[in-house]
C-alpha positions in Angstrom: -25.8 8.3 5.8 -26.2 6.4 9.0 -24.4 3.6 10.8 -20.8 2.8 10.7 -18.6 3.2 7.7 -16.1 0.4 7.0 -12.8 1.9 5.8 -10.8 -0.2 3.4 -7.0 0.1 2.6 -7.0 1.9 -0.8 -9.3 4.7 0.4 -7.1 5.1 3.5 -3.9 5.3 1.5 -5.6 7.9 -0.8 -6.6 10.0 2.1 -3.0 10.3 3.5 -1.1 10.4 0.2 -1.8 13.7 -1.7 -0.2 12.2 -4.8 -2.8 9.5 -5.1 -5.1 10.1 -8.1 -8.4 9.8 -6.0 -7.0 11.8 -2.9 -9.4 14.7 -3.5 -12.4 12.6 -4.1 -11.7 10.5 -0.9 -11.1 13.6 1.2 -14.5 15.0 -0.1 -16.3 11.7 0.6 -14.8 11.6 4.1 -16.0 15.1 4.9 -19.6 14.2 4.0 -19.7 11.2 6.3 -21.2 12.0 9.7 -21.2 8.6 11.5 -18.4 6.5 13.1 -15.7 5.2 10.8 -14.3 1.8 11.7 -11.2 -0.1 10.5 -9.7 -3.4 11.3 -6.2 -4.1 12.3 -5.6 -6.0 9.1 -6.6 -2.9 7.1 -4.3 -0.7 9.3 -1.4 -3.0 8.9 -1.9 -3.2 5.0 -2.2 0.6 4.8 1.1 1.2 6.8 2.8 -1.2 4.5 1.5 0.4 1.4 2.3 4.0 2.3 5.9 2.9 2.6 8.6 3.1 5.1 8.5 7.0 5.5 7.7 7.6 9.1 5.6 10.8 8.3 3.2 8.9 6.2 2.9 6.0 8.8 2.4 8.6 11.5 -0.4 10.3 9.5 -2.1 6.9 9.3 -1.7 6.2 13.1 -3.0 9.7 14.0 -6.4 9.1 12.5 -6.7 6.3 15.0 -5.1 8.1 17.9 -7.3 11.3 17.4 -10.4 9.1 17.4 -11.3 9.9 13.7 -11.3 6.1 13.0 -12.2 3.4 15.4 -9.9 0.5 15.5 -11.8 -2.8 16.0 -9.7 -5.8 16.8 -10.6 -9.3 15.5 -12.0 -11.8 17.8 -11.8 -15.6 17.5 -15.4 -15.7 16.3 -14.7 -13.1 13.6 -11.6 -14.9 12.5 -13.7 -18.1 12.0 -16.0 -15.9 9.8 -13.0 -14.6 7.9 -11.9 -18.1 7.1 -15.3 -19.0 5.8 -15.4 -15.9 3.7 -12.0 -16.2 2.2 -12.9 -19.8 1.1 -16.2 -18.6 -0.4 -14.6 -15.8 -2.4 -11.3 -17.6 -3.2 -12.0 -17.0 -6.9 -12.4 -13.2 -6.6 -10.0 -13.4 -4.7 -10.7 -12.1 -1.2 -7.6 -11.1 0.9 -7.4 -11.1 4.6 -8.0 -7.4 5.1 -11.2 -7.5 2.9 -12.6 -10.5 4.7 -12.1 -8.8 8.1 -14.1 -5.8 6.8 -17.0 -8.1 5.5 -17.0 -10.0 8.8 -17.1 -6.6 10.7 -19.8 -5.3 8.5 -21.9 -8.4 9.4 -21.2 -8.0 13.1 -22.0 -4.2 13.1 -24.9 -4.7 10.6 -23.5 -2.0 8.4 -23.3 -2.2 4.5 -21.5 1.1 4.0 -17.8 0.7 2.8 -15.3 3.4 1.9 -13.2 1.6 -0.7 -11.5 1.9 -4.1 -11.9 -1.8 -4.6 -15.2 -1.7 -6.5 -14.7 -5.1 -8.1 -14.3 -6.9 -4.8 -16.9 -5.1 -2.7 -19.5 -5.2 -5.5 -19.1 -9.0 -5.5 -19.0 -9.6 -1.7 -22.3 -10.0 0.2 -23.2 -9.6 3.8 -24.7 -12.8 5.1 -24.8 -14.1 1.5 -27.5 -11.6 0.3 -27.0 -8.0 1.1 -24.7 -5.9 -1.2 -22.4 -3.2 0.0 -23.0 0.4 -0.5 -19.7 1.8 -1.8 -18.3 5.3 -1.4 -16.8 7.2 -3.0 
């Protein structure tokens, strides 16, 4: 597996929460990945909200970024324009802001690998209207 891996919220939550049903599967998938793992600020924000107000869980999420395990990629004005187009195109799926930032980032980085538990959304979304995502786990 080459290129960058886009990390989505559900998989990130499952990585840090041992009580999540797919925790083991997500940890195993992460251990097999050898390339860079990228995350958007929207995904980080959504993940911190979903793990709850417990500081230990939030700190575990932040430590992935601070240790350099995941690369945080901020949105640019150009990528936010693309996000708006994507959210309108997929409004019937629906596509939320965090997912849209990942699709836009995938197009920017020219990667189709996504680490997500949202198979419905990411099997529907396309990169540049044509290319399907490769979903793990």
